[in-house]
N, C-alpha and C positions, 0 to 999 in steps of 0.2 A: 516463781520468783520468790516468796516468801522464806522458803527453805535457803534460798541464795542470800540473801540479804546480810550484804556488809557492813550493814551499821552497827557498831556498838552500844547496844543500849542498859543503862544510862548512857548518856554520852560521857565518856571519860573526860577529865581534865587535862588539858594537856601535859605533854613532858617538858621538862626544866631544861630551858635552852645552855648551851654554853656561856658559859659565864666570857663577859669582854675582859677578865683578867688571864685568860687562857687564850689558845689557838683558836679562832672560830670560821667555821665554814660556813658560808651562806648557801641558801637552796637555790640561787642562780646555776649553781652546777648542776642541778637534779632536773628532771624530765619526767613528769606525773603521769604522761601520757602516751608514753612510746615505750619501745626496747631503743638501748642504745645502739649507737651508728645506724638506726634505720628511722631518716626522716618520714614525717608523712607524707605523703606526696599534696601537691594545691591544686587544687582545681584552677581552670584558666583566671575565674572573677579574682580570686587572692594572688597569681602569680602575676597577673599585670598589677596589681595594686603597689604588692613587694616590690617591684621593676621598677617602679617610679618613684618610688619609693627608698628606695637605694639610691639611683643615679642621681640624685641632687645630693652635695654635700653639706651635712649637716654640725651645728656643733656639740660636740661631745656631750652627751646627759649624763648626769649625776642624781638618777634616781635619789640619792637620800638628803638632796638640796632643797630646799622646797620655801616657798612663801606662807609665813602662816601669821594669823591676826592675832595680835596680843589681847590680852585684857587690862584695861587702863593705860596710863601714858608713861613714857619715860619721865623719871625725875632726876634726871642729869641735870644741877645747876648750872652749869659749863654749856649744855647743848645750845647749840649755835653762835658759841661767843670762841675766842682762843682759850686754849685751856692755861686755866691757873692751879697753881696746889701748894698751897701755904705752908706745907710740910718740907718741901725739897729748900735745903741751902742754896746759898749763893752757887757752890760751888757744883749741885746736883742740878741747879737750875742750867747752870753754864754748858752742863756736859748735854743736858737735853736738845738746847738749844745747834750744839753739834751733831745732834743725830739728827735731827728734825732738818739739817741745810738739806735744798734737795741737790746739792753738789755731794753730799756725804756717801762713802765708798765703804760697802760692809767689812771692807779687808781692812777698816782702820777702827776697827771696832775696839782691838786691844788695845789700841794706843790711847782712846780718847776714854774709855772706863779706867785703863791704869791709874790714871790722876785720880778719881775719885779716890780707888784703894789706897793710895802713894799717903794720901792725906790722914788714911785709918793708921799706916805703917809707922807713919811719921809721928804723928799725936796719939800716945796709950791713950791720951783724955776721951778721944771718939768712941764711942761705946757700940758696941757692936750690934745693937738693938736701932740705932741710930741711922748708921749705915744700910740695914736693913729695910728701914721708911725708906733709903732715899732708892735704893732699887724696887720697893714694891711704886712711889712716884712716877720712876722714869717710866716703868712698864707701863702701870695705867696709863701715862700721859701718850705713851708709843701706838696704844689700843686706841685713843683719842683721835692721833691721826692717823690711823688707820693704816700702820706700821705694824703689823701682826706680824712680818717675817723679823722684823726688825726687834720686837720684842723677844720674841722667840731666841735670838742670837742673844740677847740681854741674858738671859735668865739662864741657858745651854753656857754663857761663859763665863758665869757666876758660879754655876755647877759644874766647872771643870774644877775649881780652884780647890785648896786643902781645906780653906776656914768658910767651904759656904754652906756647912753645918751649923755656923754661928750668923751668915748673912742670909740663907733663905728662908723663908717661914712657909706656912700652909697656905697663907693672903696672898700672897705673889702667884700660888700655882693656880691657887683658884679665879686670880686675876686673868692669868694666862687662856686656863682652859674655858674659862666663861668666852674669850676674846674668838677664840680657835671658833669655838661651836659655834658664835654667832654669825662666824664666816662661812660656815658650812665643812669646814676640816675637823670633823666629829674624828673619824680616825687618827690624826693628827695627833686628836688631844686626846686623844684613850693610848695612846703610845705613850705618850707623856707622862700618862698616869701610872701607865703599868710600870715602867719602867722608874718611877719613882719607889713604886711599892716593893717593889723589888730591890732596891738599894737598903730598902729599912727608913724611909724616909716617913717623917710623923705628919701623915695625913688626916685633914680634920674636918668636921662635917659643913666647911664651905668649899672647901675641894671636891668633896664627894657629893655637894648639889650641886655645884658647878657640872660637871661630869652628867647627872643625870639631867639636869636642865640642856645640856648639848644635846645627846640623845635623844629628848625628849623634843627639842624646835626642831630636831631632824626627821621626824616618824620614826624611830627606831626606839618604838615603846618597851619591846619586850627586853633589850641590853639596858634600857636604864631600870627595869625593875632589877634587873639580875644585879646593878651597882648598887641599888636599892638596900637589898637584901642581904649582900656583903657587907654594906654599912653598918646594917643593924647587927651581924653575926660579930661584928669585932668592935662591937658594945658602943657606938660611937654615935649619940643619942641624935636625931633629927630637929632641927628647927621648925620655926611657922612656914620659912619660907620652903626647907624641902618639903614639908607635908601639904603646900598648897602644888609642889609642882607635882607630886606623886600621886595628887588627887587627881592631878588634870590627864594625869598619864592615866590614871585607870578611866577615866572618862572616856579619850581618844582610843582604848580598847575595847570600851564596850562593857566593863567588866558587870559580873550581877550586880543590883542595887544594893544588894546586902552586903557584898564586899568592901562596896566603898563607904556606905556607912560604916561597917568596922573597922574601917583605916580611920574615918573622921572620929566616932568615938574613943581609939586608943589616943588619939592626937589629944581629946580633951583627958582622957587619964592620965597620960601623960605632964597635964598642967600647962597645956599650950592653949591658951585661948584663941578661937579662931578669928579671922579679921572680915572685912567686905569683901578682901580678895577669894578668902574662902569662901565663902557664902554664893559670891558671882561664879566659882569654879564648878561647884556641887549643882547650882541649876544648869550650867552649861554640860554636866553630865550626864544629865537629862535627857536632852540634845536624840542620840543615837535610838536609846529605846523608847520614845516617846511617850517618855516617864511625866506626863504633864500631871498627875495629881502629887508626885514626891516633889515636883522641882516649887509646886505652890506651897508645900510643907515646909519647905526649906527655904523658902520667900519668908513665909509668917515667921519660921525664927531668927531668921536676919532682924526684923524689925523690931521685935521680942527682944532680944539682944542687945538695942540701943543702935544698931545700925542704921543709917537713911537708903534706902536704893536709891543707885545713879543711872546713867543712861545705860551705863553695861548691863545691868541687872536687869532691868526692862527688857531690854532687844535681848539678852538672853532668854529669857521670861518667853517674851512676845514667839522668839524663834521656836522653841519648844511647845506649844499652841500649838504652833504654824505645821511642825511636823507631825504633831499629833493629831492633825486635821479639825481643830478645834479655831475656826476664826472667831467666833463668837466670842470666846472666852480670849482671843487675841484682842480684838478690838475695847473689851475691858481692860485689859491691862493700858492699852494706847489712852483712855481717858481718864485712868489712874496718873499715867505719867502727866499728862498735860496738868491733871488737875495738881500734882506739884511740883509745877515750874518746870519740868525738863523738856525742851522741843522735840520734838521726834527727827529723826536724821533721815538720811536714805537708808541706810540698815535698817530703821524700824519699818520703814514702809515696805521694803524688800521683804522683809517677814511678814508680813501681812498679806502682802501680792501673793505669796509663797502659799501661803495657809488657805486662802482663794483658790487659786490656781489645782492646786493638789486634791483638792473636790470637785472640780471644775465648774466653779463658779467664776469662770469667766468675765462675764460682764462686768463681776464687783469687783474682780482686779483690776479691769482696764478700769472701773470708778474711781477705786484709790488708786490709779497711776496720774489720772485726772486730776483730784484733791492734792498727790504729794507736788503738782507742780501748781496748784493754785498757791500753794504755799510757798511758793518762788525757791523748790527742792526740786533739783534737777535729774530726771533719772537717769541711773548708769549704767553699763554694761549688765551687772545683776540682773536690773528690773527690768531689760528687754528681754532678756536669755530667759526669765524666769518665766515670762510673759509667751515668749516664741515655745517654750518644753511645756506649756498646760495647750494650747490651740494647737500643737501637735499630736500632746496623749490624746486627744478628745478626738485627732480626725481632722482636724479643720486646717488643712496646712494652705490655704489660700490666706487666711487672717495668720498663721506663722508666719509666711513670707513678707506678708506686710509689717508686720513688726519688726521685721529682718530690715526691710527696705528702710523705714520711720527712722529705726536704729542709726542708720550709716548714714542717713537724710541730714540726722540732729546732730552728727561730726562724731557719735558714740562707737568709737574703732570697737569691732567684735574679740573676744577671746579667747583663750581656748576653751571655756566653758560652752561659749554660742557655738561653737565648730563641733564640739562634741554631740550637743543639743539637735544640731543639724543632720550630721552624719547617722544619728538614733533615727531621726522621722525618715530620712530617705530611706537607710536599712532597712529600717520594719517596713516600709511598702514596697520592699524588694527593687528598689532604685537603687543596682551597685553602682552602674554607672556615674549616677549625680553624687552618691556617694563617696564615691575616689574623688569626682571633683574637690568638694570641700575636704579631702584630707590632701591634698595635692593643694587647696588654697591657705592650710596652714604653714604650710614651708612658705610659700609666696608674700605671707604675713610677716616673716622674718622670723615664724614660731616653730615650734616642734609638739610633736604628739607628745602626749602627757599618760599617765597612769591609767586615767580616765577615758583617753581616748582608746585605750588597745581594752579596757574594761568593755567600752563600749561596740568595737567591732566584735568580740567574744558572745556580746549577749545577742548583737544583733543574726550573726551566723548561727547559734545555738536557736536564736529563735524562728529561723527557717531550715531547721533540722539540717543542718551543714556541716557533719562533722571535721571532716578534715580538713574544711574551713577554720572549726575553731582549734585544732592543734596547731595549724600552721600560723594562726596568728602567737599563739602563749608562746610558738618557737621564737617566732620572730619576735616579739615583746621581750624577752630573756634577751635576747641577742642583742637588743637595742641599749641591754642593761639596766632592764627595770627588776627591780626584784618584788615578787606575789606578793601580795598585802592581804589583808581579808579580804576586801572586796573584791579580787581576783579571786582565789578561792571559791566566796560565794557566788561569782559571775558564773565560773567553770563549772561549778555543782550544778546551778542551774543550766548552765547553756548545752550540759552533757546528757541532762536527765531529759530534757524538751527535744535532744535527736534520738532519742531512745536505747540510750548507753547509758544505763542503770548503775551500771556494774563501773564503768570508769566513770560515773558520777560519786559515786561511796569511795572509790579510790582514791580520789582529790579531796574528799574529807578526809580519808585517814590520811593524806599526805599533808594536809595542814597542819591535823594536829601533832606529827612528826617532824612539823618547820616550827612547832612552837608556839601557833597564831591560837587564841583563844577563841570559843568561839560564841558569838554574839546572837542578838534575837535576827539578824538579818541570815545567818549559820542557819539557823533552827529553822526559817523561813523557809531556806534553800533546800533544805534537807527535807522538810515535809510536802515543798511542791514535787520535788524527788519520788518522795514515797507518792501522792498523786496522783500521778501522772500512772506509775503502776497499781492502784486501785488497793494500796496495802492499806487497808481504813483501821486494822490491828495496833501496827506497829505504830501509825500516825498518833493513834490514842495513847500510846505510852510516850510518845514523845512530848505531846500536850500535858500529859499527867507530869513529868518530870517539869517541863517551864512550869508549872504552877507553885513545883518545888520549891519554887527557890532560885532554881538557874535561870530563868526571864522570863519575864512579863510577858503573855501573849497580847498579841495585839490584833489589828483588824485585817491584817493579811497571814496572820495564822487561822483566822476561822474562815479564812477563806480557799485555802489551801483545805482545809478539814470538808470546806462544804465538797469541795473536786474529789478527794477522795471517797469520800460516800458515794459521790454521781458514777464516778470511775468503778466503784466496790460493787454498782447494785446494791445499796445500801439507801433507800429510796425511806424505809421509816427513820432510820438515825439522819438522811437528810433533811426533812419534814421537823424531826424535834431540834434541832437548830436552827431552824428556819423560824421556827416559833417564839425562840429564846430571842431571837433577831429581832423578831415584830414587834415581841413584848417589851423589847429595852433591858431584858436581862444585859443581853450582850447590847451595846451601843450600836444602831445599824447607821452605822457610816455607809456614805454614799458608793464606797469601794466594794462595802458586803450587797446591799441590795444590787448594786450591777452582776457582784458574782452569781447572786441568786437566779436572777432572770438566765442568766449563760447555764448554770448548770441546771436550771427545768426545764431550760429547750432542747440542751445535751440530750435529757434524760424524756422529751418527747412529752412533757406533761404540760400542756397547752395552759389550766386554768391557773397553775402552781405559775407559770412565767407572765402570765397576762397581771397577775397579781404583784407579782415582785417590781412588774414595770411600771407599775399604777403606783405601790408605794414609792418607788423614787421619784414620782412625779408629784406625790403628795408632801414628800418634802423636802420642794424644793431644789433637789440635784440634778442638773441638767443627765442626759442617758449620752455616752461616749459613745465610738463608732462601732467599739466591740459589743456595746449592750445592744445598739440598733441592727448589728448582723446578728445575735442571736435572734430579735425578733423577726429578721426577715428569714433567718434559716427557718425555723419552726412554721413560721405561715406560709412562707415555699415546700414545704414538703410536703402540707398538707392544701397545698394550690388552693390556699386561699387570696384569690389575685389583689383581690381591691384591700385586704389589708397589707399586702404587700406594696403594693403601689401608696399606700398612706405614708408605710414608713419613708418609702422613698422620696415623694415628697417633702416629708418633714425635715430628711435629710438636705434636699435640694433648698430648702428656703431658710434654715439656720445654717448653712455655711459646711455641711459638714463632705468631707471628701471620702467618695467611695475606698475602699480599698480591694487587694483578693478576694477577699473572704466574701465583700460583697458581692462582686460580681458571681463567683463560685454559687453564690444561693441562688441568684436568679438564673443562672444555669441550669442547675438542679432543677429548679423549678420548673421553666421549659424543656427540661428533657422528657419530662416524663409527662409532659404535654401535646395535643394536637399541635400544637405550635412549635414542633422541636426543632426545626431548624434555625428560630430565635437563638440556639442556643451556641452555635456557631458564631453567628453575628456579634453578640454579647462576648464573643472569644477574641475576635475583632477588635473591638473596642477597645477591651484590655493591652491588646499588642499597642493598638497606636496611640496610648495615653502610656507608652512606656513603661509599662508595666509588666513583669516576665510571669507568664501561665506559671501556675506549678503540674502536678501528677494529676489531681484533682481535677482541674479544669480540662485537663485533655480526656481523662479518664471521663466526665459528666459528658462531655461534646462526643466521644466513641460510643458511649451508652446510650446516647439520642437516636444515631443513627443505625445499630445495631437492632435495640428494639423494635423499628420500624421497618425492618429487611433491607436496611442501605449498607449495605456490609462495603461497598466500590469507596461509599464517603467515608466511612469509617477508619477503611486501612489507609483513607489519604491521611486524616487526621493522624494515623496510628507512627504513620513516618514521619510527620512532620516532629511530631511528640521527641522521637529518635533525633533530627535532627538540631532539635531544640537541646539538647545535651541529657535529655531528663532520660533514665532507664525503665520501660514499662514494669510493673510490679504485677503480681497476682492476680488483682483486679482488674488490669486492664486484661491479663489474657482471659480469664472465665468469663467476661465478657463478651468475648468473641465466642469463646467454648459454647456458652450459652445458649446464643443466639443461633449458632450452625445446627446444634443438636435440637435445638427448640422445631429448626425448621428441615430437620432431617437429613443434615448434610452431615454425618457422623465422620466420613471420610477426612473433611473438613476440617473440624471437632480436633478429631486426634492429629491431624497435622497441624493446628496450633499447640498441641501439647506437646508434640513433638520437639517445634520450634522453641518453647516457653523452655524445657528442659536443659536444649543446644545452650543456649542463653542465661544458663546457670538460675534461671527462676522456678523456684520447687512447687510443685501445683499441691493443691491443698485439699481438703475436703469437698467443698464447693466446685472444684474443677471434673472431678469423677461422679457427682452426683448429678449433673448438667447430661451426660451423656448415658449414663445408667437409667435415667428418668425421660430421657427421650424416648430410649427402647421401650420401655413399661408404657409410655403412654400409645407406643404403637402396638401396642400388645405383642411386641418381640421380644419375649423371655430368652429362647433361645440365644438368639442375636447378644442380649446384655451379660448373659453365662457367658460367651464366649469371650465376650469385650476384657471378662474380669479374669478369664481365665489367661488370656495373651497379655493381660497387663505388665506380667515382669521383664516381659521384652521391653514394652515401651517407656518404662520406669521402673530399672533395676532397682533403686533405690525403698518402692512400696514395700511395706514392711505387710504381714503375714494379716496381723489384726485389722488392716486395712480391708483385705481381700475378705476377709469372714465378714467385715460393716458391708462391705458394697450387697456382697450376696446375700445377706439379711434381710437388707433395704430392698433388692430386687423379690424376696420373696413377701415383704410387707406390703411392697406398690402392686403386685401382682391379687394378691387376698384381696 
């Protein structure tokens, strides 16, 4: 795999996107996962989901239009009042009154506006700039009254006049573009801007800034950056507002912190002093990369510059600490905030609750909810959704659903984030029926799936190794009108790598670069996770070196992937060295890192190391999640340590954890190797009774339990049931039967199984033929073994000569 690694190292910068001043083709027309005109088939699960999704009419979705929180509040003095504009003349006010009349017809536009311009024609003393001010005032007023189409009509009417150059100025252009941008009509705004640019109209910094803001407000960050670059190329100097908008775009794009600071330093070099909004924007930019140290540094600089932090500042800093898994520091910010007279809000508490929930400190998160209620602050949909997600991630489904019920009882309506959290919870448990019910409920609540919904479905199917479903969801997502964003690409990289489709994961990464999307911390972590599954530790170390070289600051998830790649690459010494850095505090021992240490040590069957990591997790006060507990169950179960296994099960039961399929598979494995092997099938039935779909590991484990004990009839029954459930037997399934028959000297039956597996498209491996050869050697039937090898070409026409030689040498070795 290393030779075929389709990963450009070092990771290149993305190619420049096409300027919005030229024709722009969206990525929506491309499909990174399949050949043209060859739609990937959907499995029944997704077919049913899509049929029901498409059967009900929905409002058309504009993927570019979304609601975004703004830093600070509107300073419009007319907010909530009737529009007043002191600069409008009596004639101008009369024209405006005519335009805002409910009965006004746009066909009357020429008649009404002509009256204003007749005054200019009849009275030469009326200056053109006075008339220009009239147009600006009228257009601005129409924007206030939410009549953007009419405002655009006024602008175009003036634009069509021969004397438009005397009347129209860049200010009115900025107002129109800003107005359209706020309504999500960014393409209309861009077309207007481009048309004026081609006509040679003089566009100033305010017009450029308005278009940049419009693109940024609609999430079209790459296009915003292209406009900014074009503006600089034309010698138009940015203002403070321009820099603030672009800094915000940098943060949303996940630009490396070095580039954010370079822009900030360039701003100061241009003689533009930052304001409080600038500092708040910089702190907010630290969220995506979990840059808590950088955020604290900006916070200190802000105070040294003489600015007093406000609610926005403190909430942004709280959020950075929350996303950086540093709840203690977040609590310190809350104390300082209250000490300086700023009352915490729902946003404040939501950030705090998120900080604790991320590390599985759910009791502390619930205590914070109680605290906010005690202060008269009512939990909102984000409070409940954060708690729901926290319990679901920990594997406490009953508690998660209890939060959901409390939310509904309190009169708080779930939003799309809530439904997305429920979809993820049911999907991760393999409960696709429940997942699709939630999907339908979105529409029942007059909603529509958003980009996160689709990304969640991609992640769920990737988690379950359903690559066909992943491709199907991605196609349907594009069909619904959504343009893939960075999070979509990151999710696809992760999903395909989980499905074992490493090349496809790297193809998605390349496609992401071609689409002009800048890799961020999540991208690096997704690529590292893909490398980890292949055990490609050398490439992973190169990625880490690149990140440390200034591209992106590694976080705890980066080191988690590094632990996984060492485990999968059988680099136990490197894994131990990294573990010691975590235990010693050189790398901060986050909860997620200690949980990963439990997982990788269990995977490597290192009992003492697994128990040490688990003990360290408990010492630090971090509660284990379902994945951690499953790892403990797995290593104890493999070693037949029944009492220890029962301790873990009792702990799970007492603390309200919901067993997952992995939990049951570990128990099946333990019993399959014991005298109580029949318990394996009983656990399989318990899984089915709970509505969880068994996977191939479940069936293979029960088949092994019966084959190992010579109960071939029962094993065949489970094999048939496995096929009826839609699962395709793999080489492990067949090898279990072959090994059992060969061990009982039933060579004819063993060879029949080999013929059956080849016929059904499953390629035998070395273990398949080793079982038969070893069975003959065990009975001292050397000649029969040699005859089997000589006739192997007839049985398996695709077998290589090297494999025949290997088997012959194995016979000689066994015989000697």
